[in-house]
C-alpha positions, 0 to 999 in steps of 0.5 A: 186428780188422775186416778191413771184411768188414761193409760188404760183407756189408751190400752183398751183403745189400742186393742179394740179400736177407737169406736168400741172405746168410745162405746165402752166410755158412753156406756160407763158414763151412762151407767154412772149417770143411771145409778146416781139419778136413780140414787137421787130420786129414791133417796132425796126426792121421794123422801122429801115429797112423802114427808111434805104430804104426810104419807111417811110418818118417819122422823125428820132424821131418816129424812136428813139421812136420805137427803144426804144420800141424795146429795152424795149421789149427786156429788159422785155423779158430778165427779164421775161425769167429770172424769169421763169428760175429761178422759174424752176431751183431754185426749183430743186436746193433747191430739190438737197440741201434738199436731199443732207443735208438729206444725210450729216446728215445721213452720219454724224450719221453714222460716230458718230456711227462708232466712238462709236463702235471703241471706245469701240473695243479700250477698249476691245482690250486693257482689252484683251491685258492687260489679255494676258500680266498678268503673269500666276502666279499672279493669286490671290491665292486660299486657298487650305488648307481644315483644319477647 
């Protein structure tokens, strides 16, 4: 699923450069990671520990709500982390693919030139072979009569 952040990141990189863009993506990822981990700990782990230890005498419904919120936070963390990684790796993969396609086109051009040169060489070798195989007496007869 593409949310359209790729073009935003490309424009940011064109305007500010490569390293600030990487820094911005890292900060967005770390912020999302921090938020999700904090939510996971506060809403899923602490309530379960308190419920098991008997410190919090609240209802099971509150525990279920807290654990559900923690599960939602972990899902959100996985989604945002996946988007950030996808942005980083997809752009790099696209650059590698573009470079490989350029190299393949150059290789195809070189191969086509080589095939043309081989064809020309075969033609020249055939002509040379035909000239060598002709008997020397079969040269066109030149008139040596000088009587006019």
